[in-house]
N, C-alpha and C positions, 0 to 999 in steps of 0.2 A: 504493500500500500504506500501511497505518497505521504511523505512527511508533512506535517501541518504545524505551524506555529502554535504553541500552547495557548497563547492569548486568544487566537482565533477560535480554537477549540472551546475554550471557556466561554467565549462570546456566543458561540453556536449552542452551547448547552445551558444557557441562562434560562430564565423563566421558572425559577423555583426548583430546578433540578440540581445545579452545581454552581459553585462559586469559588473564588480564589481565597484560600484561608491564609496562606503565607507565600510571599512572592518568590523568594529563593532564586532570584535572577530569572523570572519567568520569561522576560523579553527575549532571552537567548535560547530558550528551550523549544525543541520541535518534537512532536509526538509521531511515532510510527506505528503504534499498535497498543493494545491493552493486554495485561497479564494478571492472573489471579495471584495475590500475595499468599493465599493459604496453601500453596504448593511450593515448598522450599526447593524441591528438586528442579522445578521449572524455572523459578526465579534465578537460581544459581547460574543458568545458562542464557538468561534473557539478554537480548542485545540492548545497548544504551538507547534511550529515547522512548522507551515504553512508558505507559501509565500503569502503575501498579494499583490494583483495586484491593483495598484492605478488607476483604471478606472475612467476617468473624472477628475483626479487630475491635477491641473495647478501648476507646480513647480515654476512658477514665482510669485505665491501667497504665500508669506512667511508664513502667518498665516495658510493657508490650509496645506502647506507642514509640518509645525510644528505640527499641529494636527494629521496628518497621522503618523509622526514619533513617537509621544506619544502613539497613538493607537497601533502601532506595538510593541513598548517597553512594554506596559501594557499587551499585549497578548503573549509576548515572541515569536514574529513572525518576519521574515525578510520582507522587503518592496521592491517592484519593481515599478519604475516610468518611464514614458516616458521622455527621456532626451537625447539631442544631445551629441555627442562626439567631442571635449571635452566639459564638462558641463560649464555653466556660472559660473564665480567666486563666485558670491553670493550664488549659490546653493551648490557648493563645500564646502564653508565655513559653511553653515548651517548643511549639512549632516555629516560633519567631526566630529561633537560632538555627533552624534547619538549613542545610546547604542545598536543599532541593525544593521546588515548588510543592505545596500541599494544597489539595483541593478538598472542599467540603461538599459532600453529597447529602441531599435531603434524606433523613433517616427513613422516610416513607417510601422512597423509590427503591425497588429491588435491584440488587447488583446485576442480575441478568439483563435488566433493561438498560442500565448504564453501559454495560459491555456492548449490547446490541447497538445502542445509540452511537458510541464512539466508533465502533466498526463501520456503521452505516455512513457516518460523516466522512471518515477517512476513505471508504470505498467510493463514495460519491465524488470526492475530490480527485481520486485516481481516475474515475470514469470520465470526468470532465477534462482531465489532462490528456486523455488518449487522443492522438491525432485523428483516429477514425471516428471519434465520437461526434464531431461536427457541432458541438454545443458551445455556446458562448455565455458570458455573464456570470461565471462562477458556479458554485454548487447550488443545490436546492435551497439551502438556507440563505445564500446570497440572493437568489431569485425572490424568495419570500420577502426579504427586506426591501429589495428594489421595488416590488409591486406595492408593498405597504407604504413606502415613501411616496409613490405616485398617487395612489388612490386615497390615502389617509385613513386606512383601516388596518386591522390586525389579521395577518394572513396565516392560514394553516393548510398544509397539503397532506392528504390522506391517500393510502393505497386502497385496494378493493377489499382488504380485510379490516378496514376501519382503523388501521394503525397510523398514527401521526408520524410521517417520515420527515417533515420539516415544518418550521414555523418562523415567523418574523419575531424579532426581539428589539425593535426600536424603542427608544425612550417615549414615555407618555402615550403608549398605545392604548386603545380602548380594550377592556378586558371584563369578562363576566365569569361567573362560577363555572359554567360549562367549559369555557376555554381553559381556565386555570386547571380544572381536573383533567382535561384532555391532555394538556402538556405534561402535567405531573405523572399521569398514568401512561402516556405515550399512545393512547388510543381514545376513540370516541367513547364518552361515558355511556353506561348502559341505558340511562334514562333518556339519552338523546339519540339513540340508535334509530328508532322508528322515524324520527324527523330527518335524520341524515340519509336514510335509505328511501325516502319518499320517491315514488316512481317519477314524478314530474321532474325531479332533478336529474335522474340518470338517463332519461330518454330525450331530454332537451338538447338541441344543438346550440342554444344560446344560454346566457346567464339566467339564473332563477333566483328570485328574492324570497327569503324565508324569514319569518319572525315568530319564534317560539316564545310563548308566554314566560316572562321572567328573565329572558335573555336579551342581549342586544340584537338588533336587526342584522341579518346576514345576506350575503349574495354568494351563490355557488355556481361553479362551472365544472363540467366533467372534463377530465384529462383523458384524451383518446389518442391512439395511434392507428389510424384507419378505422376499422371496425372493432379493434381491441380496446376495451376500457381498462385503463391503468390505474385510475383513482379519481380524485376530485380536489378542487381548490376552493377554499371558503375564505371569505373576508367578513370580519365583524366590524360594524360601523357604529359610531357614537349615536347616530340617529338616522331616521329614514332619509332625510334630505341629503346626507353625506354620501349615500350610495348611488345617487343619480349620475348618469353619464359615465359610468365606469365600465360598461359592457365591453367595448372594443379592447380596452387595456387588459381586462381579465381573460378574454378569449385569446389574445396574443400570448399572455402569460401561460395559459394552459397548453398552447402549442410548444412553447419553450420547455415547460415542465415535462411534457411527454418525451422530449429528446433526452432530458436528464434521467427520467425514470426508466426509459428503455436501456440507456447506457448502464445505469445502476443495476437493473435487473440482469443484464447480460454479464456485468462484472462479478456480481455477488452470487447469482443463482446458477449460471450456465454450467460451471464445472461441478457444482454440487449435484445438480440434477443429472448430469451425465454419469457421475459416479454412482448415484443411487439407482438409476435405471440399469446400468451395467451389472450392479450387484444383484438386483432383482432378477434379471435374466439369467445370471449365472446360478443363482440358488434354485431357480425353477428348471434348470437344465436346458435352457434355450440357447446357450452359447457354445455348445459342443464341449468336447473333452480335451481340446488342444490348448493352445495359448490362451491366457485370460483375455476376456473382451476388453476393448478400450474403456478406460475409466477405472477398472479394477486393478489395484496395485498389489502384487504378490512379491515376496512372501508377506503374510499378514496373519493377524489373529482374528477369528470370527467370534463374536459374542451374540448370544441369544437371550432375550429376556421376555418375561410375561408377568402379568399381574399375579401376585401370590394369593392363594386361598388363606384368609386370615386365620390365625391360630385360634383353635376352638370352634372354627366354622366348618362347613362341609361343602362338598362339590355342588350340592343342590342349591345352597344359599348363594354360592358364588355365581352359578349359572343363572340365578334369578335376577341378577343385575342386568340391566338392559344392554344389549349388544352395542348400541350407539354410545352409551356412557363408557363402556370398556374400551371401545375403539378410540374415543376421544382421549382417554387417559394414555393409551398406547401412542397416539400421535404426538401428544405432548412429551412423552418420554423419548420418542424419536428425536424431536426437536432439541430436547435437553442433551441427548447424547451427542448430537452433531455440535451443539454449542460448546459442550465440555471438551470434546475432542479438538475442535478448532482452537480453543483457548489454551490448550496445552501442546500445540505445535503439530498435531496430527492433521491428516486430510482424510477424515472418515467417509465411508459410504454407508448408507442406512436404507433399510427397506422394511415395510410392514407387510407381512404375509400371514393371513389368518389372524390368530390372536397372539402373534409373536413379533417382536421387533428384532431385526438382525443388524448388527453394526460390524463393519470390517475396519480394522485398525492396522494400517501398514506397519510392518516391523521395521522397515527401512526409513520411516518418516523422521521428521526432526523433533518429534516429541521426546522430551527429556524425562518424562514421568512414565513409569512402567504401566502396562495395560492393567495390571492388577490394582495399582493405586488409582488409576482413572476409573475403573469399574466400581471400586468401593466409594469413591467420591460421587459418582453418578447416582448410585443407589441411595446414598445419604441425602443428596440434594433432592432427588425425586421424593423421598419420604417427607422432607420438610417443605418443599415448594409445591408438590402436587398432592400431598397428603395421601399418597398411595404407597403400598409396599410391593416390591417386585422381586422375583427370583431370576437370577442371571447365571448363565453358564458360559465360560469361555473355552475355546479350543486351544490345543497346541498350535504352534506356527504351521501354516499351510503354505505350500509353494506352487501348487498346480490347481487347475480348475477342478479336476477329478477329486483332489484332496479337499477342496472347498465344499464340494457336494457331500463327501463323506463326513466332513466336520459338521455340516448342517444336520445330517442324519443322527450323528452322535449327540449333538446338542438337543435335538427334538426328543430323542430317547431319554436323555438325562432329565429334561424338564418334565416329561411324562412320569418318569420314575420318582422324581422329587415330589410331584403333586400327589401321586398315589401314596407315598410315604407320609404325606402331610408335613413335609419338611418346612422349616421356617424360611421366611424370605432372606435373601442375602446372595452373596457371590459364591459360586461353586466352580470347580475346574473339571472339565470332561476327563482329563487324565486321571484325577483322583477317583472318579466314578467308574473307571474302566471295568473293574470286576463286575459291578452291578449291571453295566451295559452288556457285557458279554453274556452274563446269565440271562438277561432279558431276551437276547437273540437266540440262545439255546432253547429257552422255554417256548419262544415263538415258533421256532422250527419244529419242535416236538408237537406243538398244538396244531400246526398246519399240515404236517406230513404223517399220515397213519403208519407209514413204514418205519417210523422212528419210535413207535409205541408198542409195548407188549400187550396192552389192553387191560392190564390189571386195574388201572385207575378207573376205567369205565365200569368194570364189574363192582368195584367198591362203591362208586357213586350210585349205581342201580340198586345195590343192596340197601344203602342208606335211605334212598327215596322210598323203597318198598317197606322197609321195616323200622323207619324212624330212628336209625342208629347214627353214630358219628365216627365211623371208621376213617373216613377221608381226613377230617380235621385232626383226629387223634394221631394218626400215623404221620401226617405232615409236620405237626408240631413236635412230635417225638424226634423225627429225623432232623429237623432244623436245630434242635438242641443237642444233636450228636449223641443221642441215647441217654441223656441226663434225665432220669425219671422225675427227680424232684423239681427241676426247672420246668419240664413239660407239663407236669400235673398242676404246677402253680399257674402257668399261663392258661391252662384249660379249666381251672377252678374245679378240679376233681381230686379225689383222694388218690394217693400213689398206688394203692392196691387196685383201685378201679382201673387205673391206666394199665397196670400190668395185666389185669384180666382181659382188657380189650386187645392188647398186643398178642396174647396167647390165642385168643379167639380168631384174630385176623390171620395168624399163621395156620390155624387149623382149617378155617373156612376157605381161604383164598390162596393157600400155598405161598404166603408171604415169607421170604427168607431174609430176615433182618440181620442175620450174621454174615451174609454174602455181600461184600463191598460193591460189586458190580450191580447186583439187584437193588441194593439200597440207593445207589445213585440214580438208576433208571426210575425207580419208584418215586424218588424225590422230584425229578424233572416232570414225570407224568402227572403227579398230583398238583404241582405248581401250574402246569399247563392247563389242567382241568379247572383250576380255580380262576384262571384268567389274570392272575396278579403275580408279580415277582415277590411280593410280601403278602402272604395269605392272611385272611381274617381268621379269627378263632371263635369257637363256640364252646359254651360250657356243657 
């Protein structure tokens, strides 16, 4: 991304989002990117000129703040902290001696929004700087300020997802509560969505005037590139009279904004969309078994995650949740995974297939944090930001497309196995679960192929059904406990003598040879295949 003077970045981020807390020679600083301070491994290799985001930093802790300031100075980076305005006197005194600029972020603004905003501003500047972009007049924020200066109103530019991508920040602009909350939250407030999406606005080829009760009067114009709608440009005016005769200016501004938004979309989204599409095709087996498709970088680690069944819950209650709600949570987890990966130097690819998100993290990327650390951080952030718990499994490093498909099969089997076991949410490794996965495949093969079965399990099940006995559960529990009568009887909640009696009767009725290792193994596999689970349920 193109370097941007820190003072310009602060100016673009004004409006209740960020302010300069300590100068630290800010006039000489140029920002090239954003990095999370809560990852020491990443910060240690961060290039000079980054803005360090003090995620989790408590400014009331003098030692912690001092350590963060020293880290920023050592890496020649600026520091952003969550801090009220005005700051506490003791904080002001401590940062005043800092050798680096310190920025104060409104405590109500999530760090993810700050990072997205900084990344968007820098990407927009880079897109404008491209010779092929064909745009003039600076980035979208500069355009918003230019239009605001001409028409005398407060400008906001939104994309089709109602995200505020740029806004004017000239002195003495008209502002109301809707604009304040929109800038603070970086999106159209919920109570204004209906008015913002009014059909009259989005089908019109000219400007449309809107006046929502309790708000300042507004004029809107849709931002289009041909038939493709990219977003909208809105101007809040101090009164109705001030909005007169601004139509031609706003229509021209919309045409310029379209060029910027197309360039920004191309710059930020094209590579990510290509990687995501290539990964989806590879995981679906649509890219062949040879070289990896364009966009998929190997060697890499594949991660699969799905929403966890809550502890104490069951599959039925999990399934009772609406599919739309679960899909929305998975889509947000996918976005969070891409955001985390990018923030730590990776170029991830992500895909949502069914009820699972798959993320590919190149092993040869510039990420200085291990995939295990990244995965733990992602799950922790999802738990706090999305208020959802996920189960994740990562694969060993894969180097070919065929290995990638095999990794997906292993991950799917591992996630199925963990759900059946009611395992708690968290990060697991497919390599550590290899014995369980091999057993699942063996049991599956026995279940599907009658040639691999002796038929004794079917006879036991038929007898249980006809005579209301429990030979299947008794034998499988006994075998799983390696012949430990005390442990098996305890799990079955029966007396040890009752268990011994059942075992003798099974040997007499069905010619069960519990002393023969080969027959014990075959009987175990057949009973597990019959139950349909790698971890059988037990009955008393």
